[in-house]
C-alpha positions as CSV (number, residue, x, y, z in Angstrom):
1,M,39.1,-33.9,8.1
2,S,36.8,-35.5,10.6
3,N,36.3,-39.1,11.2
4,P,34.2,-40.5,8.4
5,A,32.7,-43.1,10.7
6,L,30.8,-40.4,12.5
7,S,27.1,-40.1,11.6
8,D,26.1,-36.9,9.9
9,R,24.1,-35.9,13.0
10,E,27.0,-36.5,15.4
11,R,29.5,-34.7,13.1
12,Q,27.1,-31.7,12.8
13,H,26.6,-31.6,16.6
14,W,30.4,-31.5,17.2
15,V,31.0,-28.9,14.5
16,Q,28.4,-26.7,16.1
17,V,30.0,-27.2,19.5
18,L,33.4,-26.4,18.0
19,M,32.2,-23.2,16.3
20,R,30.4,-22.0,19.4
21,A,33.5,-22.6,21.5
22,R,35.7,-20.7,19.0
23,R,33.3,-17.7,19.2
24,E,33.5,-17.9,23.0
25,M,37.3,-17.9,22.8
26,G,37.2,-14.7,20.7
27,D,34.7,-13.1,23.1
28,A,36.9,-14.1,26.1
29,R,40.0,-12.7,24.3
30,L,38.3,-9.3,23.7
31,T,37.0,-9.1,27.3
32,Q,40.3,-10.5,28.7
33,D,38.3,-13.1,30.7
34,M,40.9,-15.8,31.2
35,E,38.6,-18.2,33.0
36,A,36.1,-18.1,30.0
37,K,39.0,-18.5,27.6
38,K,40.3,-21.5,29.5
39,K,36.8,-23.1,29.5
40,A,36.4,-22.4,25.7
41,R,39.7,-23.9,24.9
42,A,38.8,-27.1,26.8
43,T,35.5,-27.2,24.8
44,V,37.4,-26.7,21.5
45,D,39.7,-29.6,22.5
46,E,36.8,-31.8,23.4
47,A,35.1,-31.1,20.1
48,K,38.2,-31.7,18.0
49,Q,38.8,-35.0,19.8
50,A,35.2,-36.0,19.2
51,L,35.6,-35.1,15.5
52,G,38.8,-37.1,15.3
53,E,41.0,-34.1,14.6
54,R,43.0,-34.7,17.8
55,G,43.7,-37.7,19.9
56,P,44.2,-41.2,18.7
57,V,44.2,-41.9,15.0
58,W,40.9,-43.2,13.6
59,W,42.2,-44.6,10.4
60,D,44.1,-47.8,10.0
61,D,46.3,-48.2,6.9
62,G,48.2,-51.1,8.5
63,T,51.4,-49.1,9.3
64,P,52.6,-48.2,12.8
65,D,51.8,-44.8,14.1
66,Y,54.9,-42.9,14.8
67,N,53.3,-39.7,16.0
68,R,54.6,-38.4,19.3
69,H,57.8,-40.4,18.9
70,L,61.3,-39.0,18.9
71,I,62.7,-39.2,15.4
72,R,65.6,-41.2,16.7
73,N,63.2,-43.9,17.8
74,T,61.6,-44.4,14.4
75,P,62.5,-46.0,11.1
76,Y,63.1,-42.4,9.8
77,A,66.1,-41.8,12.1
78,S,68.8,-42.4,9.4
79,W,66.9,-40.3,6.9
80,Y,66.7,-37.4,9.4
81,E,70.4,-37.7,10.2
82,G,71.2,-37.3,6.5
83,L,69.4,-34.0,6.2
84,P,71.6,-30.9,5.8
85,Q,72.0,-29.0,9.1
86,G,70.6,-25.5,9.3
87,K,72.7,-22.5,10.1
88,S,72.9,-21.6,13.8
């Protein structure tokens, strides 16, 4: 879901940039052009950040954002510790 605060024009622009970059990634993969693939990946990342799909959160529900935190450093630590351990 993209940031609803974006104008339709801005959202459409970045969706077009994203789709073009994804096509370029596919082309680069087929031709094994690693430099083109790297450039296309950077463009995909730029577009996704502009759309609000990556990067800082654009919504505010009043709760703290615990993304990119170790579970032990969040209020969910005790819940996580109580989960059954998987077989190793």
